[in-house]
C-alpha angles and dihedrals in degrees: 000000000000111000116238108203094189092056093046091053094045092048092045092053091046091050091053093047094046092053097034098137098049092037090054091049094050093042091049094053100038104033116012099047098043093045091048094048091047094049091049102044100029107039117173115255120265114245118230122233093239098047118119126217094265092052093048091048091050091049094049092047090052092048094050093045090052094050096040092098087060100036097054096054088042091053090048090048092051091046087057088051093051094049090045091052089049089054092047093050091052098109094193093067105021096196124194119257091260091047092049091052092048090050091045091051090058089059100046096090096043089046091050091047091049090053092048091050091049092051093048093049090050092048089051093050091047092050094050100039101038092038094049095047090044092055092046100039104022119218093346091050091049091052090049089047091051090049090052091048091049090050092048091047089054091049091045090050091054095046091049095040096108097049091104095058090042088060096039102038104026093037093229100159098174104096095209093049090049092054092047090048090051091049092052096046094052093047110126093016103073096113095044093048090045091053092045093049090046092054090046090051091048091052092049090050091053089048091054092049089049090051092050092049089052091057095050096088090051093047089053100044109027128072115275095254093048091048091049092051093048092048090049091048093049092046092049092050093049092046090051093050091049092047094050094048092044091054092045090052093049090050092053094045087054092045093050096047096040097044126213117337124250090254092051092051091047090054091046096053099023 
C-alpha cells in the first residue's frame, strides 16, 4: 500500500480532537506531570564559559549517571503512556481509559525487549561496519563507517517505527515478531515515511524554538526561580503536545499500512 502522509496527519489530528478529554487525561498523567517534575527537580547543569569539550562531556556524563535512577522509571512510565494512547486511539475497539492502560501495560515488556533488540542489532552493525572500515581506512574509514551506520540507523528507525502499534493494537507480544511485522508493513514506503517523519521533526523543532522565544521576557524580568519554573512548565507542555501527536501519527501510519482489523471487517460484513 502506498503511504499517504496528508491522510495520516489529518486522521491523527482528528483522532486527537475526537478523544480530547481522555487524551488530555492520559497525557497529563504520563507525560506532562513527569516531565514537569523532572525539569523542576533535576535541571541540567549549566556549562561555564571557560569549559572545554572534555570538561563539558564529563559534566554531562556525571549528570546523566546521577539522574539515571529517575530517568529509567520515567522512560518506562512514558512508554506505558504511549502504548495506552495507541490502544485508546484504536478506533476499532474504543476502549475506556482504564482498559487502554491495562492493554498498554501488557505491551510494556515486549516493547522494552523490542527496543533492546533493536539497540543491540544497531550496536553490532556499528561495531562491524565502523570497526572494519576504521581498520582498513584509518580515521577516514572510521568516519565513513560512522556515516554508513548513521544512515542505516535512520532507515532502521523508519522501518521499525510501527512496532509499538503492532504490539499495542495487534496484540503481538513477541518482540521479534513485532519487529518483523513492522519491517514488512513499512516495506516500499521507507522514503515517504522518512520524508514525513523529517517534516514532523522539523515542525517540532520550530515549536520548541517558539516556546523558548516566548519565555525570554520572563527570563529577563522575573526572579530566577519564577523564570525557571515557567521555562520548565512551557517545556513540559510542548514536550507533551509533541508526544501526543507523535503517538497519534504513528497510530495512523500503522492503521494506514496495516488496513482495517479483522474485527472491523467482521463488523462491516457481519
